[in-house]
N, C-alpha and C positions, 0 to 999 in steps of 0.2 A: 534553426537558422532561417532567415527569411529571404536570403539571396544566395546565389552561387558564390559570390565573393565572400560573404559572411561565413558560408560553410567552409570555404577554403581557409580562411583566417582561423576559424575554430580548429580545423584539421591540423594546421601548422602548430598551434599551441598544444594540441593533444600529442602529436607525433614527436615534437621536440621536448615535451615535458617542461615547457617553459612559456612564460606569458602571464599577463595579469589575470586572465580568467582561470588558468590553472591554479594560481596562488589563492585566489578567493575560494575556489573549490576545495583545495587541499588543506588550507590553513584556517578555513572558517573565518576569514577576515571581512572587514566592512568594505564599503564602497572604494573602489580603486579608480583613480584617474591617471592615465599615463599618456605622455606625449613622447614621440621619438627623440626630439631634440634634448640632448643631455641625459637621457635615460641610460644608466649603466646597469640597472637591475635586471632588465630583460634583453640583453644584448643578442643572445642567440635568436630570440623571437623576431626582434627588429631586423636582424640580418637576413632573415628568410622572407621578408616582406618588402616589395618595392615601394618607394616613396609616393608614387602616383596612386597606389592603392590605400595606403594607411599611414597617417602621422599622429592619430590621436584615438584613444580607446577609453571607454568608460565600462566598468564591470560592477554590477550590483548583485549581491547575493539574493537568492530566492530561498527563504527560510520557512521552515515549519518549526516554531519554537526556536531553539537554539541551533538546530541542525540545518546546514546548508544542503538543500535539496537539488539545487542547480544554480545557474547564474544567468543573468540578462546582460549580454555584451552588446554594446553599441559602438560601432566602428565609424571613424570619419577620416576622410582623406586630407582635410585641411588641419593645420596645427592649431592648438588652443581654441577648439571649436565649441567649447562648452561654457555657456553662461551659467550662473548659479541656479537660475530658474530651470534650466535644462537638467541639471544634476538632481535637483529636487523631484522633477517629474519622473526621471529615470528610476530613482530610488523609490518613489511612491508606486510606480507601476510594478517594480519587483516585489514590494510589500504586498500589493494587491494580488499578484499571481500566487505568492506564498499563501495568502489568506484563502484564495480559491482552492488551491491544492489541499490545504488543511481541511477545508470543508468537505471536499471530495473524499479525502482519506477517512474523515469521521463518518461520512455517509456510508462508505464501504464497510467500516467496522460495525455500524448499526445494522446494515443488511445482513452481514454475517451473524451477528448476535440474533437477529430475528429468525434466521434460518435455524440456528442452534436451538433457540427456544421452541420453534415449531417442531423440530425433530424430538426434542425432549418431551413435549406434550404428547406426540404421537407415541413415543416410546412408553410414556406413563400409561396411556390408554391401553396399549397392548399388554403391558405388565399387569394392569388392574384386571383385564379380561382373563389372563392366565391364572392369576390369583383366584378369581371367581370360579374358574373351572376346577381348580384343585380344592377349593372350599366345597363345592357342590359334590365332587366325586369322593373326597376323603374325609368330609366333615371337619376340615381344618378351620381354625380361626384365621383372620386376615394376617395376623403376625406370623402364624406358623406357616401359612402358604408362602408368604414372602421369604421367610427364613429358608424354607425348602428350595425355593426357586434360586435364591442367592447361593446356597450351598452347592447345588448341581451346577450352577453357572461357574462357580469357582473351581469345582472338582473337574469339570470337563473343559475348563479354560475357553469358555465362550461367553460372549456378552449376554447380559441378563435380557436385554431387548430381543436378541436373536433367539434365545431359548424360549422366551415367552411367545414370540411369533410362531415358532415351531409348534408349541402346544396348541395355540389358537387354530393354526392351519390344520393340524391333525384332527382336532375336534370338529372343525368345520367340514372336512372331508368325510369323516365318519357319519355326521349327521345329515349328509345330503347337501353338498355345496350347490348353490345356485337356486335354492328353494326361494320362492317369492316371499318377500318380507311383508309384515303386516302394516 
């Protein structure tokens, strides 16, 4: 909400479980234009609001796909305050906000995926190192080394990555951790 009055009006709808914004939110409905005069649908809401504060309201859903993520509510103290162009602008703005939120959501999903892929690559590197250690120490093939790692991981109920890291760490400590690299 952009003003104290708007926050108060939003609060009235929330607390009374009545009002046009609540309906758009709960019922996933389209643009709602309500005026106080003659409105019997939201009597509880209108009864809690003085006529000098509010006589007309427009509510546009903010959607991502088919889901209503929020609402854009525009309050007006005058009656019949909305020209067709005003309604189009409000609806367009709500759609733009939805598009931005959708973009932000997709970006967060891509960042999460990138982190997961990075972790998977690190895990694979550690697992390959552990396989190499087993291959060198026991003359295993790559397949046998991986099969043994997998079996021990399952038998001990620990993640393969954690087991592989433990093996690499143990060998690193045994071979003199911190030696300068070539």
